[in-house]
Backbone as numpy.savetxt, mean C-alpha at the origin, in Angstrom:
# Nx Ny Nz CAx CAy CAz Cx Cy Cz
-30.01 -4.85 -1.50 -29.60 -4.61 -2.81 -28.21 -4.73 -2.33
-27.22 -5.28 -3.12 -25.86 -4.31 -2.04 -25.17 -3.72 -4.00
-24.03 -3.74 -4.20 -23.13 -3.01 -5.32 -22.10 -3.92 -5.79
-21.59 -3.11 -6.89 -20.65 -3.90 -7.63 -20.13 -2.77 -8.66
-18.64 -2.85 -8.64 -18.05 -2.08 -9.44 -18.65 -1.87 -10.81
-19.17 -0.55 -11.75 -19.46 -0.28 -12.64 -18.62 -1.41 -13.70
-18.90 -1.82 -14.63 -18.20 -2.44 -16.09 -17.41 -1.83 -16.24
-16.36 -2.16 -16.86 -15.61 -0.94 -17.96 -15.12 -0.08 -16.58
-14.95 -0.18 -15.64 -14.14 0.78 -14.66 -13.32 0.18 -13.68
-13.62 -1.34 -14.02 -13.56 -2.21 -12.82 -11.81 -1.79 -12.73
-10.88 -1.39 -13.72 -9.45 -1.52 -13.91 -8.92 -0.18 -14.28
-9.78 0.77 -14.19 -9.55 1.93 -14.55 -9.05 3.23 -13.84
-8.52 3.29 -14.05 -7.68 4.91 -13.39 -8.24 5.95 -13.84
-8.87 6.92 -13.15 -8.97 8.49 -13.66 -7.56 9.24 -14.41
-7.76 9.97 -15.28 -6.67 10.84 -15.85 -5.94 11.13 -14.84
-6.58 11.87 -13.64 -6.30 12.73 -12.96 -5.81 12.04 -11.34
-5.70 10.46 -11.61 -5.63 9.85 -10.72 -6.74 9.92 -9.20
-7.52 10.26 -9.52 -8.45 10.55 -8.40 -9.76 9.37 -8.56
-10.79 9.70 -7.89 -11.77 8.27 -7.41 -13.01 9.16 -8.76
-13.27 8.27 -9.53 -14.77 8.59 -9.92 -15.53 8.33 -9.07
-16.95 9.25 -9.32 -18.06 9.15 -8.24 -18.77 7.75 -8.34
-19.15 7.97 -9.71 -19.83 6.58 -10.03 -19.06 5.22 -10.23
-18.85 5.01 -9.07 -17.77 3.71 -9.23 -18.93 2.50 -8.64
-19.87 2.67 -8.26 -20.78 1.62 -7.87 -21.61 1.56 -8.42
-22.48 0.29 -9.02 -23.79 -0.15 -9.87 -24.54 -1.02 -8.93
-25.89 -1.16 -8.19 -26.65 -1.85 -7.70 -26.37 -3.02 -8.73
-26.73 -4.16 -7.87 -26.48 -5.71 -7.97 -27.39 -6.27 -6.94
-28.19 -7.33 -7.05 -29.48 -7.61 -5.96 -28.11 -8.63 -5.11
-28.04 -8.18 -4.12 -27.10 -8.82 -2.75 -27.73 -8.56 -1.56
-27.24 -9.09 -0.81 -27.64 -9.23 0.53 -26.66 -8.03 1.53
-26.81 -7.82 2.52 -26.09 -6.56 2.99 -25.93 -5.44 2.45
-26.82 -4.31 2.45 -26.96 -3.49 1.83 -25.84 -2.40 2.19
-25.55 -1.93 1.47 -24.18 -0.75 1.30 -24.66 0.76 0.68
-24.82 1.73 1.40 -25.46 2.66 0.90 -24.63 3.47 -0.40
-25.20 3.44 -1.75 -24.15 3.90 -2.65 -23.71 5.59 -1.89
-24.95 6.34 -1.66 -24.26 7.67 -1.06 -23.25 7.80 -0.26
-23.22 6.86 0.45 -22.10 6.84 1.64 -20.42 6.30 0.83
-20.86 5.72 -0.21 -19.19 5.03 -0.58 -18.88 6.84 -1.67
-20.07 7.64 -2.36 -19.68 8.42 -2.87 -19.38 9.45 -1.94
-19.85 9.65 -0.82 -19.45 10.62 0.45 -17.64 10.23 0.70
-17.56 9.30 0.97 -16.23 8.71 1.34 -15.32 8.44 0.25
-15.81 7.92 -0.77 -14.61 8.52 -2.15 -13.25 9.12 -1.98
-14.43 10.68 -2.11 -13.61 12.17 -2.26 -13.18 12.53 -1.37
-13.38 12.21 -0.24 -13.01 12.90 1.35 -11.84 12.10 1.76
-11.50 10.73 1.41 -10.42 10.02 1.51 -9.17 10.06 0.52
-9.54 10.62 -0.60 -8.67 10.79 -1.67 -7.39 11.84 -1.80
-6.42 11.62 -1.45 -4.83 12.24 -1.61 -4.98 13.09 -3.03
-4.64 14.36 -2.50 -4.67 15.27 -3.59 -3.52 15.29 -4.19
-3.21 15.40 -5.16 -1.56 15.19 -5.79 -1.37 16.21 -6.74
-2.67 17.01 -6.95 -2.10 18.24 -7.63 -1.45 19.27 -6.99
-1.10 18.82 -5.75 0.08 20.19 -5.00 0.83 19.19 -3.99
1.67 19.48 -3.12 2.89 18.84 -2.84 1.64 18.18 -1.39
2.03 17.23 -1.17 1.59 16.18 -0.06 2.49 16.79 1.40
1.41 16.84 2.71 1.89 17.51 3.57 1.26 16.06 4.69
1.80 15.31 5.52 1.41 14.28 5.98 0.95 15.01 7.49
1.67 15.82 7.93 0.97 16.18 9.19 -0.07 17.15 9.22
-0.67 17.78 7.85 -1.69 18.36 7.64 -2.86 17.60 7.48
-2.69 16.17 6.83 -3.38 15.18 6.76 -3.58 14.51 7.72
-2.74 13.92 8.85 -3.16 13.53 9.81 -2.12 14.35 11.43
-2.97 15.02 11.66 -2.55 15.99 12.36 -2.60 15.59 14.00
-2.98 14.64 14.12 -2.60 14.16 15.74 -1.97 12.84 15.58
-1.44 12.12 14.63 -0.40 10.76 13.95 0.72 10.95 14.21
1.21 9.86 14.96 2.15 9.70 15.83 3.20 9.09 14.75
2.94 8.38 13.89 3.43 7.94 12.91 2.60 7.91 11.40
3.33 7.77 10.43 2.89 7.73 9.02 3.32 6.39 8.21
2.49 5.65 7.90 2.61 4.26 7.21 1.88 4.16 5.76
2.69 4.11 4.71 2.53 3.87 3.26 2.46 2.28 2.62
1.22 1.97 2.60 1.18 0.89 1.89 0.71 1.17 0.59
1.58 0.40 -0.12 1.75 0.20 -1.74 0.97 -1.03 -2.54
-0.06 -1.04 -3.25 -0.16 -2.10 -3.57 -1.34 -2.69 -2.23
-2.19 -2.18 -1.74 -3.27 -2.64 -0.95 -3.70 -3.96 -1.10
-4.21 -3.96 -2.57 -5.46 -4.99 -2.89 -6.99 -4.96 -2.10
-7.26 -5.80 -1.62 -8.06 -5.56 -1.34 -8.74 -4.63 -0.22
-7.56 -4.57 0.52 -7.97 -3.31 1.71 -7.45 -3.64 3.01
-7.75 -5.12 3.09 -8.02 -5.82 4.65 -6.97 -5.74 5.10
-5.66 -5.44 5.00 -4.28 -5.23 5.78 -4.59 -3.80 6.20
-4.95 -2.88 5.37 -4.67 -1.73 5.58 -5.77 -0.69 6.37
-7.15 -1.52 6.34 -7.83 -0.73 7.32 -7.96 -1.88 8.68
-7.06 -3.07 8.84 -7.38 -3.66 10.14 -5.76 -2.94 10.91
-4.88 -2.37 9.95 -3.35 -1.50 10.59 -4.18 -0.28 11.30
-4.95 0.41 10.16 -5.85 1.52 10.95 -6.73 1.79 11.72
-7.17 0.36 12.18 -7.99 0.02 13.64 -7.33 -0.38 14.34
-6.08 -0.79 14.08 -5.61 -1.38 15.57 -4.46 -0.52 16.10
-4.26 0.95 14.83 -3.09 1.66 15.50 -3.76 3.15 15.08
-4.57 3.40 15.85 -5.58 5.01 15.83 -4.58 6.40 15.81
-3.30 5.86 16.24 -2.47 7.12 16.62 -1.24 6.91 15.16
-1.97 5.95 14.06 -1.02 6.16 12.79 -1.70 6.86 11.68
-1.27 7.34 10.92 -1.70 8.11 9.57 -1.78 7.36 8.26
-2.38 6.24 8.07 -2.08 5.20 7.12 -2.88 6.02 5.50
-2.16 6.05 4.55 -1.74 5.84 3.49 -2.02 5.05 2.69
-2.49 4.52 1.79 -2.61 3.60 0.54 -2.93 3.80 -0.54
-2.26 3.08 -1.33 -2.34 3.25 -2.81 -2.66 1.89 -3.71
-3.84 2.09 -4.60 -4.33 0.96 -5.00 -4.13 1.19 -6.83
-4.01 0.48 -7.86 -4.07 1.34 -9.05 -5.67 0.27 -9.58
-6.43 -0.53 -8.97 -7.54 -0.85 -9.38 -8.42 -0.99 -8.51
-9.86 -0.52 -9.54 -10.72 -0.08 -8.48 -11.55 -0.98 -8.18
-11.26 -2.30 -8.61 -12.38 -3.60 -7.53 -11.22 -3.11 -6.08
-9.95 -2.99 -5.83 -9.42 -3.11 -4.59 -9.62 -2.27 -4.23
-10.03 -0.86 -4.73 -10.54 0.57 -4.21 -11.52 0.38 -3.47
-12.73 -0.24 -4.21 -14.34 -0.60 -3.67 -13.92 -1.52 -2.48
-13.43 -2.59 -2.38 -12.92 -3.80 -1.02 -12.24 -2.96 -0.24
-11.52 -1.67 -0.09 -11.05 -1.33 0.93 -12.07 -0.44 1.28
-12.78 0.28 0.47 -13.73 1.05 1.35 -14.78 0.34 1.82
-15.03 -0.63 1.78 -16.24 -1.41 2.51 -15.63 -1.63 4.00
-13.89 -2.13 3.82 -13.46 -2.61 5.23 -13.41 -1.20 6.22
-12.95 -0.27 5.32 -12.96 1.17 6.14 -14.09 1.49 7.05
-15.35 1.37 6.09 -16.66 1.29 6.82 -16.75 0.39 8.08
-16.65 -0.46 7.53 -16.92 -1.66 8.72 -16.04 -1.43 10.13
-14.69 -1.38 9.56 -13.64 -0.91 11.06 -14.22 0.49 11.49
-14.89 1.78 10.62 -15.12 2.83 11.18 -13.74 3.73 11.65
-13.07 3.76 10.86 -11.16 4.27 11.09 -11.39 5.67 9.84
-10.58 6.53 10.29 -10.88 7.78 9.74 -9.59 8.53 9.60
-8.23 7.23 9.97 -7.05 7.87 10.09 -6.32 7.09 8.44
-7.20 6.90 7.63 -6.57 6.38 6.21 -6.65 7.65 5.13
-6.22 7.52 4.17 -6.10 8.52 2.79 -5.74 7.11 1.50
-6.32 7.42 0.45 -6.07 6.47 -0.17 -5.80 7.57 -1.88
-4.85 6.52 -2.32 -4.90 6.91 -3.88 -5.14 5.76 -5.01
-5.95 5.95 -5.86 -5.89 4.92 -7.00 -5.08 5.64 -8.38
-4.01 4.79 -8.09 -3.51 4.96 -9.22 -1.66 4.46 -8.88
-0.78 5.44 -9.66 0.99 4.93 -9.65 1.22 5.24 -8.03
1.73 4.36 -7.21 2.36 4.50 -6.25 3.89 5.18 -6.62
4.30 5.49 -7.78 5.03 6.72 -8.13 5.21 7.97 -7.87
3.72 8.38 -8.27 3.02 9.49 -8.41 3.20 9.85 -6.55
2.62 9.14 -5.88 2.26 9.33 -4.61 3.79 10.06 -3.34
4.61 9.00 -4.07 5.97 9.07 -3.56 6.84 10.46 -4.08
6.31 10.76 -5.18 7.16 11.67 -5.61 6.29 13.36 -5.10
5.21 12.78 -4.53 4.50 14.50 -3.66 5.16 14.40 -2.71
5.57 13.78 -1.75 5.59 13.42 -0.51 7.27 14.40 -0.22
7.31 15.29 0.84 8.40 16.05 1.12 9.26 14.88 1.42
10.96 15.47 1.42 11.85 14.63 1.75 12.01 14.31 3.42
12.50 13.80 3.77 12.97 13.38 4.76 13.85 13.72 5.61
13.58 14.35 7.06 14.32 15.29 7.65 14.38 14.90 9.21
15.20 14.21 9.65 15.10 14.61 11.03 14.01 13.43 11.49
13.03 13.57 12.54 11.73 12.92 13.11 10.98 12.94 11.83
10.88 14.13 10.69 9.64 14.34 9.76 9.99 13.33 8.63
9.07 12.29 8.53 9.25 11.83 7.42 8.64 10.38 7.50
8.30 9.29 6.34 7.50 7.80 6.40 7.99 7.09 7.55
7.46 6.37 8.36 8.20 5.72 9.14 8.01 4.72 8.49
7.33 4.01 8.19 7.19 2.48 7.65 6.48 2.23 6.02
7.23 1.78 5.13 6.08 1.62 4.06 5.95 -0.04 3.88
5.21 -0.75 3.57 4.46 -1.80 3.21 4.08 -1.99 1.63
4.84 -3.28 1.25 4.58 -3.77 -0.27 4.58 -5.15 -0.13
3.08 -5.79 0.11 2.77 -7.74 0.39 2.52 -7.65 -1.00
2.87 -8.54 -1.01 2.66 -9.57 -2.19 2.41 -9.15 -3.69
3.29 -7.97 -4.19 2.97 -7.29 -5.43 3.12 -8.22 -6.65
2.45 -7.40 -7.76 2.88 -8.63 -8.88 4.05 -8.73 -9.07
4.14 -10.02 -9.35 5.95 -10.41 -9.35 6.35 -10.48 -10.52
5.74 -10.40 -11.85 6.17 -10.72 -13.26 7.00 -11.28 -13.38
6.70 -12.94 -13.25 7.78 -13.76 -12.99 8.48 -13.99 -14.33
8.15 -13.87 -15.52 8.94 -14.19 -16.91 10.08 -13.21 -16.62
11.31 -13.95 -17.33 12.28 -12.71 -17.08 12.37 -11.59 -18.09
11.62 -11.27 -19.09 11.44 -10.26 -19.91 10.66 -9.22 -19.66
9.83 -9.73 -18.33 8.85 -8.55 -17.65 9.87 -8.37 -16.28
10.63 -8.48 -16.26 11.56 -8.12 -14.67 11.18 -6.81 -14.90
11.47 -6.03 -15.96 11.28 -4.51 -16.05 10.00 -3.88 -15.26
9.26 -4.64 -15.22 7.87 -3.86 -15.19 7.37 -4.26 -13.55
8.75 -5.06 -12.86 8.37 -5.00 -11.40 8.83 -3.50 -10.63
7.36 -3.35 -9.87 7.68 -2.33 -8.77 8.95 -1.69 -8.16
9.65 -2.78 -8.10 11.02 -2.68 -7.30 12.08 -2.28 -7.91
12.24 -1.78 -8.38 14.16 -1.42 -9.48 14.82 -0.22 -8.81
15.90 -0.24 -8.55 17.25 0.46 -8.41 16.41 2.02 -7.70
15.85 2.62 -9.32 15.36 4.17 -8.74 14.16 4.12 -8.38
13.04 2.98 -7.49 12.19 3.46 -6.99 12.32 3.11 -5.75
13.69 2.19 -4.92 14.52 2.35 -3.92 14.63 3.66 -3.20
15.62 3.98 -4.34 16.27 5.36 -4.33 14.88 6.66 -3.82
13.76 6.54 -4.66 12.93 7.29 -3.99 12.31 7.10 -2.75
12.24 5.78 -2.56 11.70 5.61 -0.99 12.78 5.92 0.38
14.29 5.82 -0.70 15.12 6.77 0.95 14.81 7.72 1.10
14.64 8.64 0.03 14.32 10.11 0.24 13.36 10.63 0.98
12.17 9.67 1.01 10.82 10.21 2.20 10.80 9.14 3.11
11.75 8.06 3.37 11.34 7.52 4.77 12.71 7.92 5.40
11.89 8.04 6.59 13.24 9.19 7.45 14.07 7.98 8.20
15.37 8.45 8.69 15.95 7.43 9.06 15.92 7.06 10.12
15.67 5.51 10.29 15.10 4.62 11.48 14.30 4.23 10.96
13.50 4.86 9.43 12.42 3.87 9.18 12.26 2.54 8.44
11.39 1.90 7.85 11.72 0.84 7.56 10.68 0.62 6.20
11.11 -0.54 5.53 10.55 -0.81 4.38 9.85 -2.11 4.88
8.55 -2.77 4.72 8.46 -3.99 4.56 8.63 -4.85 3.35
8.66 -5.59 2.89 8.46 -6.48 1.10 8.02 -7.69 1.86
6.75 -8.76 0.78 6.73 -10.00 1.24 6.06 -10.16 -0.23
6.62 -11.52 -0.33 6.51 -11.96 -1.75 6.17 -13.77 -1.47
5.97 -13.96 -2.58 5.71 -15.98 -2.86 6.63 -16.30 -3.95
7.02 -15.69 -4.39 7.72 -15.92 -5.84 9.20 -15.84 -5.39
10.10 -16.85 -5.59 11.58 -17.03 -5.04 12.30 -15.81 -5.62
12.12 -15.72 -6.76 12.95 -14.76 -7.58 12.72 -13.25 -7.30
11.93 -12.91 -7.26 11.21 -11.54 -6.63 11.66 -11.35 -5.28
11.76 -12.22 -3.98 12.26 -12.30 -3.22 13.97 -11.80 -3.41
14.28 -12.84 -3.71 16.23 -12.27 -4.44 16.39 -11.40 -5.09
15.36 -10.95 -6.23 15.64 -9.86 -7.20 15.41 -8.14 -5.85
14.42 -8.45 -5.05 14.33 -7.54 -4.20 15.41 -7.42 -3.03
15.78 -7.92 -2.39 16.92 -8.31 -1.75 18.26 -7.66 -2.36
18.46 -7.92 -3.31 19.65 -7.46 -4.51 19.59 -6.11 -4.26
18.53 -5.50 -4.81 18.28 -4.01 -4.68 18.18 -3.31 -3.73
17.50 -3.56 -2.91 17.75 -2.99 -1.82 18.88 -3.04 -0.89
19.83 -4.42 -0.86 21.28 -4.05 -0.55 21.95 -3.26 -0.89
22.34 -3.04 -2.55 23.00 -2.34 -3.29 23.11 -1.32 -2.94
21.69 0.08 -2.48 21.45 1.01 -1.95 21.90 0.99 0.12
23.01 1.63 -0.40 23.94 1.95 1.03 22.96 2.28 2.24
22.03 3.47 1.75 20.67 3.78 2.79 20.22 3.10 3.10
19.73 1.54 2.85 19.11 0.62 3.20 20.16 -0.64 4.27
18.97 -1.27 4.95 20.27 -2.25 5.92 18.99 -3.51 5.69
19.79 -4.80 5.67 18.31 -5.71 5.66 18.58 -6.09 7.40
17.36 -6.34 7.53 17.09 -6.57 8.83 16.81 -7.77 9.13
18.02 -9.11 9.04 17.63 -10.22 9.54 18.87 -10.86 10.12
19.02 -11.52 11.15 19.92 -12.39 12.10 19.69 -13.59 12.02
18.29 -14.05 11.75 18.37 -16.11 11.28 17.57 -16.10 10.43
17.33 -17.26 9.66 16.46 -17.40 8.78 15.00 -17.68 9.22
14.62 -17.61 10.55 13.35 -17.37 10.90 12.87 -15.82 10.40
13.92 -14.69 10.64 13.50 -13.15 9.98 12.80 -13.39 8.87
13.27 -14.03 8.25 12.39 -14.10 6.47 11.71 -15.21 6.31
11.06 -16.14 7.12 10.38 -17.18 6.94 9.40 -16.85 7.92
9.23 -15.77 8.73 8.06 -15.53 9.39 7.41 -14.23 9.33
5.44 -13.82 9.70 5.49 -12.78 9.15 5.92 -11.85 10.29
5.69 -10.83 10.28 5.94 -9.58 11.30 4.92 -9.62 12.08
4.73 -9.62 13.29 3.75 -9.82 14.50 2.45 -9.35 14.16
2.20 -8.32 13.83 1.19 -7.22 13.38 0.74 -7.45 11.90
1.35 -8.50 11.11 0.93 -8.61 10.34 -0.54 -9.61 10.02
-1.42 -8.63 8.94 -2.95 -9.56 8.44 -2.99 -9.95 7.20
-3.29 -11.47 7.05 -2.98 -11.96 6.06 -3.63 -11.38 5.31
-3.47 -10.93 4.15 -4.28 -11.02 2.66 -4.91 -11.83 1.52
-5.68 -11.18 0.99 -6.21 -12.00 0.10 -5.76 -12.69 -1.14
-4.56 -12.05 -1.45 -3.67 -12.37 -2.40 -2.86 -13.66 -1.79
-2.48 -13.19 -0.68 -1.55 -14.07 0.27 -2.24 -15.82 0.75
-3.46 -15.40 0.72 -4.60 -16.60 1.03 -4.45 -17.47 -0.44
-4.11 -16.55 -1.32 -4.23 -17.58 -2.71 -3.35 -18.50 -3.31
-2.25 -18.23 -2.77 -1.12 -19.43 -2.85 -0.43 -19.43 -3.86
-0.27 -18.35 -5.32 -0.28 -18.68 -6.43 1.05 -19.21 -6.52
2.20 -18.27 -5.80 3.29 -18.22 -5.93 4.10 -19.57 -6.25
5.46 -19.53 -6.48 6.53 -20.87 -6.22 6.87 -21.24 -4.62
7.01 -20.56 -4.24 7.65 -20.60 -2.42 6.97 -20.04 -1.51
6.68 -20.58 -0.55 6.56 -20.08 0.63 6.88 -18.71 1.11
5.67 -17.85 1.49 5.74 -16.22 1.76 6.93 -16.00 2.12
8.09 -15.14 1.75 9.35 -14.60 2.26 9.31 -13.18 2.64
9.70 -12.42 3.77 8.99 -11.37 4.70 10.32 -10.65 4.91
10.65 -9.56 4.39 12.00 -9.14 4.26 11.68 -7.66 4.82
12.68 -7.00 5.62 12.67 -5.90 6.30 13.72 -5.24 6.24
13.20 -3.72 5.89 14.72 -2.80 5.50 14.95 -1.92 6.28
15.64 -1.26 6.84 15.67 -0.41 7.88 16.71 0.61 7.08
16.28 2.20 7.18 16.71 3.71 6.77 17.79 3.42 7.20
18.76 3.99 6.81 20.00 4.27 7.83 19.87 5.88 8.14
20.72 6.65 8.81 20.90 7.82 9.09 21.56 8.64 7.86
């Protein structure tokens, strides 16, 4: 017997942004995953936003801190954590289906350097301390976010001027923001907003830099669906000193 997310909870976010414990309901499938282990894993990985976040306390041995916003099914987040045990990996995702999938990947990879939040990424960013010198977030990954392609919905896009300003506060000098989309207008939108902020510089010297994924990229489930109107665009922005 396997498990599925409970009906009515698939897209729910708890009032405190935390994880409900009873998120899994039995359904007949192969490859059993004990519900008890998921219930143990959920609260043990949850970021506590009732107080300011301290990345050093969350990941005492980490040499780098990486934040993935909208991790979808969690395949990229778990793979990055497994490949880089020296990193502390934080992931944010608003949908319970994605969180459940991510937990499965985390269990299969056997990683412990991951913390999760089910809710709004802006709440996590607000709870992070200001970056100072070598202290701060080393990298932010935003991979194939909801494009909101209709013009009247562009205000709902994650990437806005105030959002970029909030990233500039927590990403340390020399840190990086990585953004990928397969919607041409969202790529142009993101490039314009980031380059308007003097604290970020676009890292591109040739067309190959935005046409090819970065070397350690792990293909995501959404990326494979190819739902956009263009080939994937890969943008990297460096946080200036």
